[in-house]
N, C-alpha and C positions, 0 to 999 in steps of 0.2 A: 461612489467608489466602484460599484460593479459596472457602471457604464464606462468608466475609465479602463477597467480590465478588459471589457468587451472591445473597446476601441484599440487597446494595445494589441490584442490578439489579431484583429483584422489588419492593422498596420504591419505587425510582425510577419504575417503570411505574405503580404504584398511586397514588403521590402526584402525579405530573405529569398523570395522566389523559390527555385527548385531546392535550395538548402533548408528551407523552413521545416519540412518534415524530419530531416536528419538532425537538425538542432533540437527539435521536439523530442525525438527518440533518445538522444544523448542526455538531454536534461532530465527526462524521466528516469533514466538509469542512475544519474548522479543524485537526483532528489532522494533516493533511498538512503543515501549516506550523508547528505547535507540538508538540514531541516529548513534552510532559508528559502529554498525554491518552492514555488506553488505548483504542486502536482496537477491540480485541475486545469491550469492554464495549458500545460504541455499536452495533456490528454485531449483537451479541446482542440488544440492545434492539429493533433494527429487525426482526430475525427473530421475536422474541416478539410484537411489536406488529402487524406486517403479515403474518406467516406466512412460510413458507419461500420461496415464489416471489417475492412482492412485496418481502419483506425483503431477498432477495438482489439483486434488480434495483435497488432504491433505494440500498442500501449500495454496490453496485458503481458506480453513477452518481455518488454523492456523493464517494466516495474518488477516482475518476478525475478529477472536476472539481477537487477540492481539490489533488491532486498536479499537475495541469496548470497551475492558477492559480499555484501555488508556483513551478513550473518557469519560467513566463512572467515572474513578478516578478523572478527572478534573471537570466533571459536578457535582458529588455528594460530593466530599471531599475537593477539593482544589480551586474550582471556585472563591469564594468570596475573600479568602486570597490572592491568586496569582493575581487575577485581580487588587486588590487594590495596590499591590506591583508594578506590571508592569505599572499601570497608574501613580503612584507616580514618577516612574523613567522615564516616558515619552516614554516607549517602546511600549505601546499600548494605543489606545484612544477609546472613546465612539463611534466615527465614524467608526473605524475599526470593532469593535464588531457588530455594527448595519449593516455594509456592509456584513460581514460574515453571520450574522443571516438571511439576506434577499437574499442570493445566491439562485438561482433557482436550482432545482434538477439536471438538465442537466449540469449546470456549475460546481457544486460540483462533480458530477460523472466524468466529464472530468478532473478536477484537480486531483482526486484520481487515474484516469487511466493513467496519465502521468508517464512513468517509472522512472523519476528522481525526482519526487516530494517527499520531506521528509515526510513520513507518520506521524512521531511523531509530526511534526509541525501542520499538518492538524488536528490531533486528539486533540492537546492542544487548538488550536484556536476554533475549533468547540465545544469543551467542555466548553470553557469560554463564548461562545456566547449564544444567546437565541434560537439557532436553535433547531427545534423539533427533538427529538430522532428518530422518524420514518423516517424523511428525511435523517438523517445521515446514518442510517442502510441501507436504500434503495440504496443510492449513494455508500456506501461502498461495498455492495454485488454485485452491477453491475460493478463498477469501478475496483474492485480487480480481477474480471474475466479477464479483458483485461491486467491488469498489470502482473498477474501471467502467463498468456499465453505468453506475451512478454518475460519475464525473463526465463520462462521454455524452450521455444523453441529457443529463441535467445541466452540465457545464456549457453545452452548446447554447442553451437558452437560459443562462444563469440569471440574467436580470428578471426574466419572467418567473423563474423558479422561486426566487426569494419572495415574490408577491403572492404566490399560490401555496396555501397550506397543504394541498394534496401531495406536494412533493415530499413533505415531511412524513406523510403516511407511506409514501413509496420507500423512503429510507427504512422505516420500520418493517415493511413487508420484505424488503431485500435482506435485512438482517435475519428475519425469521426463516426465510428460504435458505440462506447461507448456513444457519444453524442446523436445520433439518437435513440439508444436503450432506453436511459434514458428519452427521449422525449415521446416515446411510452408508457413506464411504467408510466410516470407522467400523461399522458392522461387517463390511465386506473385507477390509484389510486388517482389522483387529490391531489397530495402532494404540499403544499404551504410552 
């Protein structure tokens, strides 16, 4: 399966030519709102097309913008209507919203930094909650650094990374660093 994905990325870059990176950026932005798109594929495309540094920066900016846009859509436009519908169906409760609203910055950052966390779900729940926008943006900007790093550098050699358990250790180390980094930022900014 991973060999097929690797082949798909290579062919996509060859066939799309100069448009490949732009398609990758657009898809990263849209992936924050649609869970069916594989984020790691588009980050990998950007890393291969733009190189490690520019691929990282572009992917980080696009995923942060996409997540923040999704958050704002649910916060500003859909919050009341969707919350009432989800509550009526028993999918979400007042306790869940309260719990999410009271997450500490370092907890939210760690959740966002986990490579397999569905971004759209985090955006929706954070948008429905009473979480401060400043806390969400700060956690997003910090957490996505580590997520993009993981998918960019691990995703480029995805087939090899699955065979090597040391990459799982790297994920653990990345999460610990994200947690500590968010603690330091929180001490400085005093975000509640």
